[in-house]
C-alpha positions in Angstrom: -46.9 5.0 25.8 -49.7 5.2 28.4 -49.5 1.4 28.9 -45.8 1.3 29.6 -45.9 4.4 31.9 -48.8 3.0 33.8 -47.1 -0.4 34.3 -43.9 1.2 35.5 -45.7 3.4 37.9 -47.5 0.4 39.3 -44.3 -1.6 39.5 -42.4 1.1 41.4 -45.3 1.6 43.8 -45.3 -2.1 44.5 -41.6 -2.0 45.2 -42.0 0.9 47.6 -44.7 -1.1 49.4 -42.2 -3.9 49.8 -39.8 -1.6 51.5 -37.7 -0.5 48.5 -36.7 -4.1 47.6 -36.2 -4.7 44.0 -37.6 -7.7 42.1 -35.3 -10.8 42.1 -32.3 -10.1 39.9 -32.3 -11.7 36.5 -29.9 -14.6 35.8 -26.3 -13.3 35.8 -27.1 -10.1 37.6 -25.6 -9.4 41.0 -28.0 -8.7 43.8 -28.9 -5.0 43.9 -27.3 -2.8 46.6 -29.5 -1.1 49.1 -30.9 2.0 47.4 -31.2 5.5 48.8 -34.8 6.7 49.4 -36.3 7.6 46.1 -36.7 11.4 45.5 -40.3 12.7 45.4 -42.0 12.0 42.1 -42.9 14.8 39.8 -46.6 15.5 39.4 -48.1 13.5 36.6 -48.3 15.3 33.3 -51.7 16.5 32.3 -51.4 14.6 29.0 -49.4 11.4 28.4 -46.5 11.8 26.1 -46.7 10.3 22.7 -42.9 10.5 22.1 -41.4 7.2 20.8 -38.8 7.3 23.6 -41.4 6.4 26.2 -41.6 2.9 24.6 -37.9 2.4 24.2 -35.8 1.0 27.1 -33.2 3.8 27.4 -33.6 4.0 31.1 -34.0 0.2 31.6 -31.8 -1.8 33.9 -28.8 -3.0 31.9 -28.9 -6.5 30.6 -26.7 -8.9 32.7 -23.2 -9.8 31.5 -22.7 -13.4 30.5 -21.5 -15.4 33.5 -18.0 -16.8 33.3 -17.3 -20.5 32.7 -17.9 -22.3 36.0 -14.8 -23.8 37.5 -16.2 -25.2 40.7 -16.8 -29.0 41.0 -20.2 -29.9 39.5 -22.5 -32.2 41.4 -24.7 -33.7 38.6 -26.7 -35.8 41.1 -28.5 -32.6 42.1 -30.0 -32.4 38.7 -31.9 -35.6 39.4 -33.9 -33.9 42.2 -37.6 -33.7 41.5 -39.0 -30.3 40.4 -40.7 -30.1 43.8 -37.3 -29.2 45.2 -37.8 -25.7 43.7 -39.6 -23.1 45.8 -43.2 -22.8 44.9 -43.6 -26.2 43.2 -46.1 -28.4 44.8 -47.9 -31.5 43.5 -50.2 -29.5 41.2 -47.4 -27.5 39.5 -45.2 -30.6 39.4 -48.0 -32.4 37.6 -48.3 -29.6 35.0 -44.5 -29.6 34.5 -44.6 -33.4 34.0 -46.9 -32.8 31.0 -44.1 -30.9 29.5 -41.6 -33.7 30.1 -40.0 -32.2 33.2 -40.0 -34.5 36.3 -36.6 -33.5 37.5 -34.7 -30.3 37.5 -32.3 -31.5 34.8 -35.3 -32.2 32.6 -36.7 -28.8 33.3 -33.4 -27.2 32.3 -33.7 -29.1 29.0 -37.0 -27.4 28.1 -35.7 -24.6 26.0 -37.7 -21.4 25.0 -39.7 -21.8 21.8 -39.1 -18.1 21.0 -38.1 -14.8 22.6 -39.6 -11.4 23.0 -36.8 -8.8 22.7 -37.9 -5.8 24.7 -34.7 -4.1 23.8 -36.1 -3.9 20.3 -39.5 -2.7 21.4 -40.9 0.0 19.2 -43.9 2.4 19.3 -46.6 1.8 16.8 -46.0 5.2 15.1 -42.5 4.1 14.2 -43.2 0.7 12.7 -41.4 -0.1 9.4 -42.7 -2.6 6.9 -40.8 -5.9 6.9 -39.1 -5.6 10.3 -39.4 -8.0 13.2 -40.6 -6.1 16.2 -42.3 -6.2 19.6 -45.1 -3.9 20.4 -46.9 -3.3 23.7 -50.4 -2.0 23.6 -54.1 -2.1 24.7 -56.8 -4.0 22.8 -59.5 -1.6 21.7 -61.7 -4.3 20.2 -61.5 -7.9 18.8 -64.0 -9.7 16.7 -64.3 -12.8 14.6 -65.9 -12.8 11.2 -66.2 -15.3 8.3 -64.7 -14.5 4.9 -64.6 -16.3 1.6 -61.3 -18.0 2.6 -62.2 -19.0 6.1 -62.7 -17.4 9.6 -60.5 -14.6 10.8 -60.1 -12.6 14.1 -59.2 -8.9 13.8 -58.2 -6.7 16.7 -57.3 -3.1 17.0 -54.3 -2.4 19.3 -53.2 1.0 20.5 -50.2 2.2 22.5 -50.9 6.0 22.7 -48.7 6.8 19.7 -50.8 5.0 17.1 -53.1 2.1 16.3 -52.4 -1.1 14.4 -54.7 -3.8 13.0 -53.9 -7.4 13.9 -55.3 -10.4 12.1 -55.2 -14.1 13.0 -56.4 -16.8 10.5 -58.7 -19.7 11.5 -58.3 -19.2 15.2 -61.9 -18.0 16.1 -61.4 -18.7 19.9 -59.0 -15.7 20.1 -62.1 -13.4 19.9 -63.1 -14.6 23.4 -59.5 -14.3 24.8 -58.7 -10.8 23.6 -60.9 -8.5 25.7 -61.2 -4.8 25.2 -58.9 -3.0 27.6 -56.5 -6.0 27.8 -52.8 -5.1 27.7 -50.8 -7.4 25.4 -47.4 -7.9 23.9 -47.3 -8.5 20.1 -44.3 -10.0 18.3 -44.0 -10.5 14.6 -43.2 -9.1 11.2 -44.8 -5.8 10.2 -46.9 -6.2 7.0 -48.7 -3.6 5.0 -52.3 -3.4 3.9 -53.6 -0.4 1.9 -50.6 1.6 2.9 -51.0 1.0 6.6 -48.8 -1.2 8.9 -50.5 -4.4 10.1 -49.6 -7.7 11.9 -50.7 -11.0 10.4 -50.8 -14.0 12.8 -48.2 -12.5 15.3 -47.4 -14.3 18.5 -49.0 -12.6 21.6 -49.4 -12.9 25.3 -50.8 -10.7 28.2 -48.3 -8.1 29.4 -46.1 -9.1 32.3 -44.5 -6.2 34.1 -41.2 -8.0 35.0 -39.5 -7.7 31.5 -40.6 -4.1 30.8 -38.5 -2.7 33.6 -35.3 -4.5 32.5 -35.7 -4.0 28.7 -34.2 -7.5 28.2 -34.8 -10.5 26.0 -37.6 -12.5 27.5 -37.9 -16.3 26.9 -41.3 -17.7 25.9 -41.6 -21.3 26.9 -44.0 -24.1 25.8 -46.8 -24.2 28.3 -49.7 -26.4 29.4 -53.1 -25.7 30.8 -52.9 -23.9 34.1 -49.2 -22.9 33.8 -48.8 -19.2 33.1 -45.8 -17.7 31.2 -44.6 -15.7 34.2 -44.7 -18.7 36.5 -42.7 -20.8 34.1 -40.0 -18.1 33.8 -39.9 -17.8 37.5 -39.3 -21.5 38.0 -36.8 -21.6 35.2 -34.9 -18.7 36.7 -34.7 -20.7 40.0 -33.4 -23.8 38.2 -30.8 -21.9 36.2 -29.5 -19.9 39.1 -29.4 -22.9 41.5 -28.5 -25.8 39.3 -27.0 -24.8 36.0 -23.5 -24.9 37.5 -23.9 -28.7 38.1 -24.2 -29.6 34.4 -21.3 -31.8 33.3 -19.8 -30.6 30.1 -19.5 -33.5 27.7 -17.1 -31.8 25.3 -13.4 -32.2 26.0 -11.7 -28.9 26.9 -9.4 -29.1 23.9 -12.3 -29.4 21.5 -14.1 -26.5 23.1 -11.1 -24.3 22.8 -10.4 -25.3 19.2 -14.0 -24.6 18.2 -14.3 -21.5 20.3 -17.2 -22.7 22.4 -18.1 -21.6 25.9 -19.0 -24.0 28.7 -22.2 -25.9 28.8 -23.2 -24.0 31.9 -22.9 -20.7 30.1 -24.7 -22.0 27.0 -27.7 -23.3 29.0 -27.9 -20.2 31.1 -27.8 -17.9 28.1 -30.3 -20.0 26.0 -32.8 -19.4 28.8 -32.0 -15.9 29.8 -29.8 -14.3 27.1 -27.9 -11.1 28.0 -27.9 -10.0 24.4 -28.7 -11.3 20.9 -25.0 -12.2 20.5 -25.0 -14.2 23.7 -28.1 -16.0 22.5 -26.4 -16.7 19.2 -23.3 -18.2 20.8 -25.4 -20.3 23.2 -27.5 -21.7 20.4 -24.4 -22.4 18.3 -22.9 -24.4 21.2 -26.1 -26.4 22.0 -26.9 -27.1 18.3 -23.4 -28.5 17.8 -23.8 -30.7 20.9 -27.1 -32.2 19.6 -25.7 -32.8 16.1 -22.5 -34.3 17.5 -24.5 -36.8 19.6 -26.6 -37.6 16.6 -23.6 -38.2 14.3 -21.7 -40.2 16.9 -24.8 -42.5 17.3 -25.1 -42.9 13.5 -21.4 -43.8 13.2 -21.7 -46.2 16.1 -24.7 -48.0 14.5 -22.9 -48.1 11.2 -19.8 -49.6 12.8 -21.9 -52.1 14.8 -23.8 -53.2 11.7 -20.6 -53.6 9.6 -19.0 -55.6 12.4 -21.4 -58.4 11.8 -20.5 -60.7 8.9 -22.6 -60.8 5.8 -23.0 -63.2 2.9 -21.0 -62.2 -0.2 -23.4 -62.7 -3.1 -20.9 -62.5 -6.0 -22.8 -63.3 -9.3 -21.7 -62.9 -12.9 -22.7 -59.8 -14.9 -24.9 -62.0 -17.0 -27.1 -62.8 -14.0 -29.3 -59.8 -14.8 -29.2 -60.1 -18.5 -32.5 -62.2 -18.7 -34.3 -59.5 -16.6 -33.1 -56.7 -18.8 -34.1 -58.6 -22.0 -37.7 -59.0 -21.0 -38.3 -55.4 -19.9 -40.5 -53.4 -22.3 -38.4 -50.3 -21.6 -34.8 -49.2 -21.2 -33.4 -48.4 -17.7 -32.7 -44.8 -17.0 -29.1 -43.8 -16.3 -30.0 -43.3 -12.6 -31.5 -46.9 -12.4 -28.3 -48.3 -14.0 -26.1 -46.4 -11.5 -28.2 -47.5 -8.5 -28.3 -51.2 -9.6 -24.5 -51.2 -9.9 -24.2 -49.7 -6.4 -26.4 -52.4 -4.9 -24.7 -55.2 -6.8 -21.3 -54.0 -5.6 -22.6 -53.9 -2.0 -24.1 -57.4 -2.1 -20.8 -58.8 -3.5 -19.0 -57.9 -0.2 -19.0 -59.9 3.0 -20.1 -56.8 4.9 -23.9 -56.5 5.0 -25.4 -53.8 2.8 -27.3 -51.1 4.6 -28.6 -48.8 1.8 -31.4 -46.3 1.5 -33.0 -46.0 -2.0 -34.9 -42.9 -2.4 -36.8 -41.9 -5.6 -39.6 -39.7 -6.6 -43.1 -41.2 -7.3 -42.8 -43.2 -10.5 -39.0 -43.1 -10.6 -38.8 -46.9 -11.0 -37.8 -48.2 -7.6 -39.6 -51.5 -8.1 -37.4 -52.5 -11.0 -34.3 -51.8 -8.9 -35.7 -53.9 -6.1 -36.4 -56.7 -8.7 -32.7 -56.6 -9.8 -31.5 -56.9 -6.2 -33.8 -59.9 -5.8 -32.4 -61.6 -8.9 -28.8 -61.0 -7.5 -29.9 -62.7 -4.2 -31.5 -65.7 -6.0 -28.5 -66.1 -8.3 -26.3 -66.2 -5.3 -28.3 -69.0 -3.7 -30.1 -66.8 -1.1 -33.7 -65.8 -0.5 -35.2 -62.3 -0.6 -38.1 -60.7 1.3 -40.0 -57.5 0.7 -42.1 -56.0 3.5 -44.8 -53.4 2.5 -46.9 -51.3 4.9 -50.4 -52.4 3.6 -51.9 -55.5 2.1 -53.0 -53.6 -1.0 -49.4 -52.4 -1.6 -48.0 -55.9 -0.9 -50.4 -57.4 -3.4 -49.4 -54.8 -6.0 -45.8 -55.6 -5.5 -46.5 -59.3 -5.7 -48.3 -59.1 -9.0 -45.8 -56.6 -10.5 -42.8 -58.7 -9.5 -44.5 -61.9 -10.6 -44.7 -60.5 -14.1 -41.0 -59.6 -14.0 -39.4 -62.5 -12.2 -41.8 -65.4 -12.8 -40.5 -65.9 -16.4 -37.0 -66.2 -15.0 -38.0 -69.3 -13.1 -38.1 -67.7 -9.7 -40.8 -68.8 -7.2 -42.6 -65.9 -5.5 -45.0 -66.2 -2.5 -47.3 -63.7 -0.9 -48.0 -63.6 2.9 -50.4 -61.1 4.6 -52.8 -61.1 7.5 -55.6 -62.2 5.1 -53.7 -65.3 3.7 -55.9 -68.3 4.5 -54.6 -70.7 7.1 -53.9 -73.6 4.7 -52.2 -71.4 2.1 -50.2 -69.8 4.9 -48.9 -73.2 6.1 -47.9 -74.1 2.5 -46.1 -70.8 2.1 -44.2 -71.3 5.3 -43.2 -74.8 4.4 -41.9 -73.8 1.0 -40.0 -70.9 2.6 -38.3 -73.0 5.3 -37.3 -75.7 2.8 -35.9 -73.1 0.3 -38.4 -74.1 -2.5 -39.5 -70.4 -2.8 -36.8 -67.8 -3.4 -38.9 -64.6 -2.8 -41.5 -63.7 -0.1 -43.5 -60.5 -0.3 -45.9 -59.4 2.4 -46.8 -57.1 5.2 -45.7 -57.2 8.8 -46.9 -60.8 8.7 -43.4 -61.5 7.5 -41.9 -60.9 10.9 -44.3 -63.1 12.9 -42.8 -65.9 14.9 -43.7 -68.9 12.6 -42.0 -67.3 9.6 -38.6 -69.0 9.1 -36.3 -68.6 6.0 -34.0 -71.2 4.7 -31.4 -68.6 3.8 -32.5 -65.0 3.9 -29.8 -63.0 2.0 -31.8 -59.8 1.2 -34.4 -57.9 3.2 -36.2 -55.0 1.5 -38.4 -52.5 3.4 -40.8 -50.5 1.2 -42.0 -47.1 2.4 -39.8 -47.6 5.4 -41.0 -44.6 7.3 -44.3 -46.3 7.8 -42.6 -49.0 9.9 -41.4 -48.7 13.5 -37.9 -49.5 14.5 -38.7 -52.8 16.1 -40.5 -54.1 12.9 -37.5 -53.3 10.7 -35.1 -54.9 13.2 -37.3 -58.0 13.4 -37.1 -58.5 9.6 -33.3 -58.3 9.8 -33.2 -60.9 12.4 -35.0 -63.3 10.1 -31.7 -63.7 8.3 -29.3 -66.6 8.8 -28.1 -65.0 12.0 -31.6 -65.4 13.3 -32.4 -64.9 17.0 -29.1 -66.5 18.1 -27.2 -63.9 16.1 -24.3 -66.3 15.3 -24.7 -66.4 11.5 -24.3 -63.8 8.7 -26.8 -60.9 8.5 -28.8 -60.2 5.4 -28.2 -57.3 3.1 -30.8 -54.6 3.8 -32.3 -52.2 1.3 -34.9 -49.6 2.5 -36.9 -47.7 0.0 -38.8 -44.4 0.3 -40.9 -42.4 -2.2 -40.5 -39.3 0.0 -37.6 -37.3 -1.5 -35.1 -36.3 1.3 -32.8 -33.3 0.8 -29.1 -34.2 1.3 -28.8 -32.2 4.6 -31.7 -34.1 6.2 -30.5 -37.5 4.9 -27.1 -36.8 6.4 -28.8 -36.1 9.8 -31.4 -38.9 9.9 -29.7 -41.6 7.7 -26.1 -41.0 8.5 -25.6 -44.8 9.1 -26.9 -45.8 5.6 -25.4 -45.5 2.2 -27.6 -43.3 0.0 -28.8 -44.1 -3.5 -31.0 -41.7 -5.4 -33.2 -42.1 -8.5 -33.1 -38.5 -9.6 -34.7 -38.9 -13.0 -38.0 -40.2 -14.2 -38.5 -42.8 -17.0 -39.3 -41.3 -20.4 -43.0 -41.0 -21.1 -43.9 -40.5 -17.4 -46.7 -37.9 -17.7 -46.8 -34.7 -15.7 -49.8 -34.3 -13.5 -51.5 -30.9 -14.2 -51.9 -29.1 -10.9 -54.2 -26.1 -10.2 -54.6 -24.1 -7.0 -58.2 -22.9 -6.5 -60.0 -20.6 -4.1 -63.0 -21.9 -2.1 -65.3 -19.9 -4.4 -64.1 -22.2 -7.2 -65.1 -25.4 -5.4 -68.2 -26.0 -7.7 -65.9 -25.9 -10.7 -63.8 -28.5 -9.1 -66.8 -30.7 -8.4 -67.9 -30.4 -12.0 -64.5 -31.4 -13.3 -64.5 -34.5 -11.0 -68.0 -35.4 -12.3 -66.8 -35.1 -15.9 -63.8 -37.4 -15.3 -66.1 -40.0 -13.7 -68.5 -39.8 -16.6 -65.5 -40.6 -18.8 -65.0 -43.8 -16.8 -62.3 -42.6 -14.4 -62.1 -42.4 -10.6 -61.2 -39.6 -8.1 -59.8 -39.0 -4.6 -61.0 -36.2 -2.3 -58.8 -35.5 0.7 -60.2 -33.9 3.8 -58.0 -31.3 5.5 -55.9 -32.0 8.5 -57.7 -30.1 11.2 -55.1 -30.9 13.9 -52.8 -33.7 15.0 -55.7 -35.9 16.1 -57.0 -39.1 14.5 -60.3 -38.6 16.2 -60.9 -35.0 15.0 -59.7 -36.0 11.5 -62.2 -38.9 11.5 -65.1 -36.6 12.5 -64.2 -34.2 9.7 -64.0 -37.0 7.1 -67.3 -38.6 8.1 -69.1 -35.2 7.9 -67.5 -34.4 4.6 -68.3 -37.8 3.1 -71.9 -37.5 4.2 -72.2 -33.9 2.7 -70.7 -35.0 -0.6 -72.8 -38.1 -0.9 -76.1 -36.4 -0.1 -75.6 -32.9 -1.6 -72.9 -33.0 -4.3 -72.6 -36.6 -5.8 -75.9 -38.3 -4.8 -75.8 -40.5 -7.9 -72.2 -41.7 -7.5 -70.5 -44.3 -5.3 -68.4 -42.8 -2.5 -66.2 -44.6 -0.1 -64.7 -43.3 3.2 -61.2 -43.9 4.6 -59.8 -42.5 7.8 -57.4 -43.4 10.6 -60.0 -44.5 13.1 -61.1 -47.4 11.0 -59.8 -50.9 11.9 -57.0 -52.3 9.6 -59.4 -54.8 8.0 -62.0 -52.0 7.3 -59.3 -49.8 5.7 -58.2 -52.7 3.5 -61.8 -53.4 2.4 -62.4 -49.8 1.4 -59.1 -49.6 -0.5 -59.9 -52.9 -2.3 -63.4 -51.6 -3.3 -61.8 -48.5 -4.8 -58.9 -50.5 -6.4 -61.3 -52.9 -8.1 -63.6 -50.1 -9.4 -66.6 -50.6 -7.1 -66.3 -46.9 -5.9 -66.2 -43.8 -8.0 -64.8 -41.4 -5.4 -62.7 -42.2 -2.3 -63.0 -39.6 0.5 -60.0 -39.9 2.7 -57.8 -38.3 5.3 -54.0 -38.3 5.1 -53.9 -42.1 5.5 -54.1 -42.4 1.8 -50.6 -40.8 1.4 -48.9 -44.1 0.7 -50.2 -47.6 -0.1 -52.6 -47.6 -3.0 -52.0 -47.6 -6.8 -55.1 -47.2 -8.9 -54.2 -46.7 -12.5 -57.8 -45.6 -13.3 -57.8 -42.7 -10.9 -57.1 -39.4 -12.6 -58.2 -36.7 -10.1 -56.8 -35.8 -6.7 -58.9 -33.0 -5.1 -57.3 -31.8 -1.8 -59.5 -29.6 0.5 -57.6 -27.3 2.9 -54.4 -27.9 0.9 -52.7 -25.1 2.9 -52.8 -27.3 6.0 -50.4 -29.8 4.5 -46.7 -29.6 3.8 -45.3 -29.8 0.3 -43.9 -33.2 0.7 -47.3 -34.6 1.8 -49.1 -32.8 -1.0 -46.7 -34.3 -3.5 -47.3 -37.7 -2.1 -51.1 -37.2 -2.4 -50.6 -36.1 -6.0 -48.5 -39.2 -6.7 -51.6 -41.4 -6.1 -52.9 -40.3 -9.6 -51.2 -40.3 -13.0 -50.2 -44.0 -12.6 -52.0 -45.1 -15.7 -52.3 -44.1 -19.3 -54.9 -41.3 -18.8 -54.1 -37.6 -18.3 -54.3 -36.8 -14.6 -55.0 -33.7 -12.5 -54.4 -32.4 -8.9 -56.8 -29.7 -7.6 -55.7 -27.8 -4.5 -58.4 -25.8 -2.6 -56.9 -23.4 -0.1 -58.8 -21.7 2.7 -55.9 -19.4 3.6 -54.5 -16.3 2.1 -51.3 -16.2 4.2 -48.1 -15.6 2.2 -46.5 -18.9 3.3 -49.6 -20.9 2.1 -49.5 -19.1 -1.2 -45.8 -19.8 -1.7 -46.4 -23.6 -1.0 -49.3 -23.9 -3.4 -47.6 -21.9 -6.1 -44.6 -24.2 -5.8 -47.0 -27.2 -6.3 -48.3 -25.6 -9.5 -44.8 -24.9 -10.9 -43.1 -28.3 -10.5 -43.7 -32.0 -10.3 -40.1 -32.6 -9.1 -40.3 -34.0 -5.6 -36.7 -33.1 -4.7 -37.3 -29.4 -5.5 -40.5 -29.5 -3.4 -38.7 -31.3 -0.5 -36.0 -28.6 -0.4 -38.7 -25.9 -0.4 -40.8 -27.7 2.2 -37.8 -27.9 4.5 -37.1 -24.2 4.0 -40.6 -23.2 4.8 -41.6 -25.7 7.6 -38.5 -27.2 9.0 -37.6 -30.9 9.3 -40.1 -31.8 12.0 -42.8 -32.5 9.4 -40.7 -35.2 7.6 -40.2 -37.8 10.3 -41.6 -38.3 13.8 -39.6 -39.9 16.5 -41.7 -43.0 16.7 -41.4 -43.9 13.0 -37.8 -42.8 12.4 -36.2 -43.9 15.7 -34.5 -40.6 15.7 -33.7 -39.1 19.2 -35.6 -35.9 20.0 -33.6 -33.0 18.8 -34.7 -29.9 20.7 -32.7 -27.1 19.0 -30.6 -28.5 16.2 -31.3 -26.9 12.8 -31.0 -29.9 10.6 -30.9 -27.6 7.6 -27.7 -25.9 8.8 -25.2 -27.4 6.4 -22.3 -25.7 8.1 -23.2 -27.0 11.6 -23.9 -30.5 10.2 -20.6 -30.6 8.4 -18.7 -29.5 11.5 -20.5 -32.1 13.7 -19.9 -34.9 11.1 -16.2 -33.9 10.8 -15.7 -33.9 14.6 -17.6 -37.2 15.0 -15.5 -38.9 12.4 -12.3 -37.5 14.0 -13.4 -38.9 17.4 -14.2 -42.3 15.9 -10.8 -42.5 14.2 -8.9 -41.8 17.4 -11.2 -43.3 20.0 -14.1 -45.3 18.5 -15.5 -46.5 21.8 -14.9 -43.2 23.6 -12.9 -44.9 26.2 -10.4 -42.2 27.0 -10.9 -40.3 30.3 -11.5 -37.0 28.6 -14.4 -38.7 26.6 -16.1 -40.3 29.5 -18.8 -37.6 29.8 -19.4 -37.6 26.1 -19.8 -41.4 26.0 -22.4 -41.2 28.8 -24.3 -38.4 26.9 -24.3 -40.5 23.7 -25.8 -43.5 25.5 -28.5 -41.3 27.2 -29.3 -39.5 23.9 -29.8 -42.8 22.0 -31.2 -45.1 24.7 -34.8 -44.9 23.5 -34.1 -44.4 19.8 -33.1 -47.8 18.6 -32.1 -48.3 15.0 -32.9 -45.4 12.7 -32.6 -47.4 9.5 
């Protein structure tokens, strides 16, 4: 209470010094009328009040009403002005804004708040209720860092005059130096309980700014960069919204907006930055999420239409073409494999090029399905190519497919960066002459000298490991070639990362989806255990026991942060510690993202061929190596990885005849980390884990823009099935009536679609 009263007194004194002028009105407010001289203030009370009302904004300035839809003529050219057109933005501030992606005023308006502090919901500490999301303003009494069994924590005591609350942050030791005693801060988060007392665990925080306390409104919190303070960012954004928001061109036709009950784009952008109420914020977000999803879906449908407009080669083969393959298999296909093979066979029989995504959990049998597609291509007189992300994985595919397809009389070739020159020339000659039907390799397949006689099927394995240009280059190796005047090959992209249907609809809306949702009989379950750091020695003893039995093990180093350099340092240090102190008598290898490609291949080959007992690695091991003799996956700092990534790590073991194990060591006791690790213990089903991972962490962890080719989606909740369904329905309706968006009322929408997708390329 003392904090807020003191701040308001200082603010009013400041205004009186400025001659009674109020602070600049918030967005949507009218300028204040001249005020009468303020009456004399009462003498200050002897003791500050501890009533809860002193923290609640009962006497605050009313939140502004949402502005009406703008009807004046917009001038979008003004949005292209540099940010230096704003008052107070010189070269230094402009450089800081450019780090956030804002070089123009239009780009600045597109930087949406990452969260909000709702001062209208501000509560005193003595009225906190467990489980509620609240904002608290108080003074730091003390803050200190200390080490625990599970890692390093920072604890602070914060008081507001009505009470005191303990605040804890995990694995952020630098906060102890930032939170000084006497500092006034705003805390926002969920109230937890510890020993019957309210506490905050890892809440968001920032130093108190006086401007929101007087209005009691919802305050946007923006992404920042070094040297750019929160108040300065809000001040600049307020200028941009007030001066330029009305010049935004609304891409949605008026009839669509009215039918879907959407306000204008100007209103939505204004309210997403400075919401007048929670309801206004909800409506603004609803409109902007729809816009992003509609642009996403229109682009997907456009790519699908463009792909299907190019002729393909109809590979119609008799049902008996696959009989020889099935006869030599030592197992029966699962029902899911039979269904997917039928889908692919039907696609390849059409003169429209197939564009299909095959997803299946680790061990679901995607290779056999790919082999069947290759047989169909060869039986139809065409060639097939399979591109894998690493040489080791390409070799594994080659040897496995050679066993399956060699007895059928098919000629397979392998081409990687390590293929000797003489062998390479022979492979290329056989390929161009049509003497070899199947080529398997790495990105070497898309190099300039590689020319197919008649490429009818292109398969991309672990497709998210390839960039857009690499996938497109493989497509262009088809009969259409660089001149583009021939039929395009059928395309099958495969992934072992299970993708929930909602995300698949968003990211792969231009592909047909096939799912292997059952595992072959006899596929063993990998036993998974979650351990505390105090149990690490037990884990090491277990690893040693497995190696003594002739097996091999992986040890994964934790992801410190999104930096190959920092990851490499951590991996090097951990490898040295393990080799010197824990396993001095064993053979340890090291793998991390800072190694050259040939160095990575050499390390993986040593492990694959049994010259190493333990492979210490960062997350680069997630995909690309299959060592049947490895039976233990030990993951340090498992709480730092998402469920999908943990499941991929786990899938590196259990690929042979021996019982296999995954040990998860967590250095966090946060509820979210415990939920993730408990889920790993409970199921080996990648699809269940993918759904849980999306629920807990959101879709950003699945695919980055560079790999997926997906445009940057700032707000869209890709898990919102209702919003996705609505956007897909509207996009399909638009495509049916005006596929090229040529009508006058669709001109602005067409321009937005082009801008949205111009740097994205082909997502498949």
